[in-house]
N, C-alpha and C positions, 0 to 999 in steps of 0.2 A: 537412123533413117532420117530422124527430125533435124540432126544439127548439118548435115549434108549441105543443104539448099542455102543456110544462112553463112556458113563456112567460107564459101567461095566468093558471095560479096564482100564479107569481110575483108578477106585478103585482097580483094581488089581496093577497096575502100582504102585499106593501110598504104598498098601499092601507089596507089594515086597521091595520097599524102606525102609517102616518101619521096616519091619521084619529084614532086613539086617543089619540094624544099632541097632536096640534095643534089638535083641537076644544077641549078644555078650557085650552090653553095660550092658543088665542085669547081666550076670555073672560078670562083673567087678565092678559093682556096690555094688555087694553083699559084697565086700572085706572089707569095712569100717565096716559095722554093725556086718559082722562075726568077726572081730578083736574084738569088743565090746564084742559079745556075746562070744565068746571064753575066754576073760578076766573074764566074769561073770560067767561062767561055771567052771571055776577052782577057781576062788578067792572066789565063793560063798560058796564053800564044805570046804575054810579054816576056815569059821566062818562069822556071821551076821555083825560083828563090821567091819571086813574087806570089806566085801561086801559094807556095808552102806559108807566106806571109798571111794571105788571105785567110788561109784555113784557119790559122790560129785566132786573127783577127774575128772572123766570123764567128767562130765557136764562142768566143768573149760575149760579142754581141747576142748572139742569139740567148745564153744565158741570162745577161742583162734584162732582155726583152721577155722570155718566154717563163721567167719566173712569174710573171705579173699576168701571163694568159688567163690566171682567173676572172681578169676584168671583163673577157668576152663572154667566158664559160657562166660564171656566176650571174652574169647579168642577163644573159639567155634565159636562164633556169627561172631567175624571180620573175622577169617580165612575161613569159609565156605562163606561169602561176596564175599573174593577174589578168593577164588575157583569160585564160580558162575560167577564172572566178567573175569575170565579167566587169574590171576596173581599169581601162587603159589608161587613164589620167594618172593613177598611182603606179602602173606599169613604166610610164615614161618617167616618172619621177624617179624611181629608182634607177632607172637608165643615167639620167643626169647626175645623179650621185656618184655612179660608176665614172661618168667622164671627167668630173672634176676630181677624182682620185687619180685617174690617169694622167693628167696635168702635173699633178703633186709628186707622183711617182717619177714621171719622167725627168724632171727636174732635177730630183734627188740623184737620179742616175746620170746625167751629165755632170753635175758636180762633182760626183765621187770619181769618175772615170778620168776625166781630163787630165788633171795632175798626177794620175795614178798610173796611166797608159804603159809606160815602159815598164814599169814593175810587173805588171799584169801580164805583158807578153813576156818577161823574162823567166814566169813561171812555168810557162808552156812551151816553150821551145830553147833548146840549147845551141841554135843555129845562129851564126854570126851575121850570116847573108839574109834570112827570112827577116828576122826580129826588126830590123829598120822599117822594111816595108809593111810589116804587122802594126806598128806603132803609128806610122802614118794614117793607115786606112782606119785604124780605131780611132784614133784623135777626131778625126772629121765624120766617120758614120755615126759616131754616138750623137750627133747633133741631131738625128733622126728620130731618136728615141723617143721623146716625147710625142712625137706625131705617130708613130707605130702603136704606142699605146691607146692615143685618143681613137683610133682606127678601131682597135680591138674592143675598146668598151662599146662606140657605138655601132659597130656590126653586130655586138650582143643585143643591143637595143632592138634592131632591126630584126635580127632574127626570133627573139622573143615574140615579135609581132606578126612572125610568120611571112617574114619578108626577106628572101635571100638573094631577089634578083637586084635590087639597089647596091649591095655590097659588090655582086659580080660586074655589075657597070664600073663601078668606081675601082675594082681590080683590074678591068682589061684597060681602063685607061691610064691607070697609074704604071702598069707594065709596059705600054705601050711608050709612053713618056719615059719611062726608065731604060729602056732599050735605046732609044734614040738619043739621051743624054749622053749614055755611055759611048756611043759611035762618036759623038762628036767632041766630047772631053778627053777621052782616052787617046784616041787616034788622031782626030781632026787638032784639037787644040795642044796635044803632046803633053798632057798632065799625068799619063800613065797610072799609076795605082789611086793616087788621088783624085784623079777624074772620075776614075770609078765610083768613089766614095761620095764624092760632091754629086754625081749624077742621081744616086740612090735617095740623097737626103732630100734633094729638092723633088722628086717623085713622090716621096713619103708625105711631105707637108703639103703637097696639093691634094693627095687623098683624104688627109686628116680635114682640111678646110671642106671639100666635098661632103664627107659623112657628117661633120657638124651642122652643114647648111641643112641637109634632111634632116638631122633629129630636132634642130631648133624650129624647123617648120611645123615637124609633128606635134612636138611640144606646145606651140602656140595654138595648133588647131585644138587640141584638147585640154586648154586650160592649165598645162602642167608649170609648174615653176622652173626657172631657168636658173635662180640664184644659188650658190653654193652652199649647202645645209650642213654644218659641222656634225651636228649628229648623226644624218644620214650618210656622211661619208666615211664617217668612224664604224657606223654600223655595217657599211658595205665593206670596209677594210675587216672587219671581225669576220664577218660571213665568207670572205676569200680565204682566211687563214688555212683551213685544211687543203684548200687546193693548192694553195702556196707551197704547202709542205709536199703534197704530192709532185708539184712541177719542180720544186726544188730537187727532190730526188731522182726524177727522172732527168734533169738537166746535169747532176752530179755524175750520172750514168755516161751521158754524152761525153764530159768533161775528162772523167776516166779514159773512156776509150781514145779521146784526141790526146791526151797525154803520154799513153803507152804508145800510140802510133809516133808522136813526135820524138821519143826515143828510139824509135826504130831509123830515124834518119829523114833527111828531105824528101826523097822520093816516096817512101812510106808515107809520109804525111801529105804531099801533094795528092797522091792517089787515095787515101783516106778522106780528102776535101771533096774529092770529086765524088765520091761513094756517098759521102754524106748528101750531097746535093740531090742526086737520084734518090736515097731513100725518103729524103725531105719530099721530094716530088710524089713518090708513091704514096707514103703516109698521108699527106694532104688529099691525096685522090680517094684513100679510102676512106679519111675522115669526113667527105662528104656526106656519107651516112650518118655518122655519128653526130653530126651537125642537126641532121634531120632529127635523131633521136633525142637530142637534147631540147629541141623546140615541142615536137610531137609529146615526148613523155611528161614535161612539164605541163602543156595544157592540159593532156589528159587526168593527171592528177589535181590540178588547180580545179577542175570541174568534178572531180571526184569520181572519175572513170577508172577502176582499178582494172579491170576487165580489159577495157581499150588499151590501156598502158601495156600490159602484159602480152597482149596479141601482137600490139606494135613492136616490141622487144625481140620475139620470136621470128617476126617476119623481117624484122633489120638484121638479125644474124645470119639468116641464110642469104640474103643479099651481101652481106659481108664477107662470107665464105666464097659464094659466087664472084664476086669480085675481085678476091685474094687470088684466087685459082686463075682468073684471068690475066691478071697483072703479072703474076709470076712467070704465066707462059710467054707472055709478051717480053718480058726481060730476059728470058732464057734464049729467045728467038733473036734477039737485037745484039747479044753480046759482042759479037764481033764490029759492030758498027758504033757502039757507045764511045768506046775509048777515043777515036779519033777526033771524035767531035770536040772533044774538051783540052787536048793535049798533043803535041808533035813528040813530047820525048818517049823514045820505046822503053827506057826503064819504068816509066811511069804506067805506060800501057802493060807490062809485063805483070807487075804487082795487082793492076788494077781489074783485069779480065776474070781472073779466076774466083775473086770475091763476089763477082756479079750472082753467078749460082747458089751462093749462100743465101744472098738477097732474095733471089729469085723463089727459092724453097720456102722462105719465111713468110712470103706474102698471104697464104690463108690463114696462118696465126695471127697475122697483123690485123686482117679484116675482122676477125672475132673481137680481138683486144679493143679496136678501136671503137666500134660499136656499142660494146657493153661498157666503157667508158663514158661514152656520150649518153647512155640510157640513165646510168647511174647519178652523172652529174646533172642530167636533166631532173631526176628526182630529187637533188639536194642531198645525196649520199657522199658527202666531201669528206665525212671523219673516215669511213671506211676506205675510200680511196686512197687517203693519206697512208693510213695503216699498211694497206695492201702494197703501196709502192716503197715505202722503208723495207719492208719484207722482201721485194724485189732487189732493191739497193744491195741489201745484205747478203742477197746470194750472188750477185753480179760482181761486186767489188772484188773479194778475194780470186774469183775465177779470172777477171782479165789481169789481176796484178800476177797471178801465176803465169800467164802469157809472156808478160814482161821478162819475168825469171828464168823461164824454163824454155823458152821459145814458142815459136809456132806463128811468129810475122804476123802480117796484116789479117789475114786468114783466119788465126786464132782470134784476133779482137773480134771480128763481124761474128766467128762461132759463139763467142761470149756473148753478143748482142743476141743473137737468135735463141741462145738458152733464157735470155733476161725476158724474150717475149712471151716464150712458153710458160715461164712463171705467173708472168702479168695473165695470160688467158686463164689458168687454172684458179687464181685468186679472184678473177672478175667471173668468172662462171659459176662457183661456188656461190657469190653472193645473188648473183641473177637468179639461180634456182632457189635461193631461200625465202624470197618474197619480202624480205624485211626492209626494201627499199621503198616499196609501194605505200608511201605516205600520203594522203589527200590534202587538201586545201592549198591556201594562198601563202602559208606562214613558212615552211621551212627554208625556202630559200631567199626569203625578202632580204632586203637591203636596209629595210629602215622598220620601226616598230609600228607601223600604220595598220590598223586593221582593214582587211580587204572589205570591200562594197561588193555584196552578191549582186548578181545579175545575170543576164543571158550571155552565154558565152560566144553564141552565134552572133548577135548584135555588136559585141567586142570585135569579132574578126573582122567584120564588116565596117565596123567606123576605123580600125586601125589600117586597114588597107586603103 
């Protein structure tokens, strides 16, 4: 009798927190898949070989970028914990370490990919028609990788400060510029697939410049140092190692799926690229709640509020399930309309449509996976996430390779993906129920060894805004 009156206000409070962060994050997260979908929609009408080439190049680029997604995730958690502990200056200092690390890693990726682009493409496609398009796109688009990594790190700083609106504004502006540049360069200037790559690069560097400006102003306002700190950058890199392992395992799953699809032929590979674009869009939509989970969990644990962190986790899981059901129903209803949007090739459409049902049925599972992933990242539980993803890869890889040997086509590849998501859900659910992730204080996700300064988390939130 005494718990019921407080339970409803508690749920409402968590709902307000979740919505305040998740709704703007939803819009910002759409930018990345919309970049890919814009490329796919425009290049898809250039021809099947061009679309297949884009599929290979995009998979390689996403691997090169996504392995460093810890720049956003670890930074969000570290900054949010310091916000909860009452130290915005140290919070932003951690974020600057992440931004400098992003520039270093991005430069290394460009240096490695430029001379090896033909060899990398050759690993993932046996098609003589698609390979030249993939190489041309990869060599140009890789110039935008440093900008993408800077945007990741800067977005992590802002999310940790409980600000998801600024990344939304940047994402909307970037997507609008990207779409306009594609129309002008691909068709207006007649540059073909190279125009698509250049349009994306220009838009990405514009977004990076805006994000850097916002973070630099915040750093000056709170007196945080902007200069690179070698010790802080090294510590930030070490803190990201478990999440790097987790992400490498996840990208290995994506690369294996793309490699199997490539061996099925250009038609299947082109359809697989379109399906990956849709999958990314749905994943980032569901990941909006996970982003809220990172920021809210880090803030609660930084302030020592274990009960608040666990209550928010339970509430976000319910949101994740409901969102997954809604998205699955939407995909099922829109199945006949999606294929013509991206390609005029009837062979690609024939392969594309049946797999949509597999994707639709998987969405509720995805909703749980992404939410729990975000909660555990916000808690700094990277080591468990790394081991769990390695176990998932060990289950997925042989199943996907058996599809190549025994048949099953592209539908078999995506059924293997559905199995992978189920395994992820089980491992994350077990950890969430155990409670071992509820470690309080500012230390577990910090990028530097500086001690946190106690203070009022409410004052910190006001000053951060």
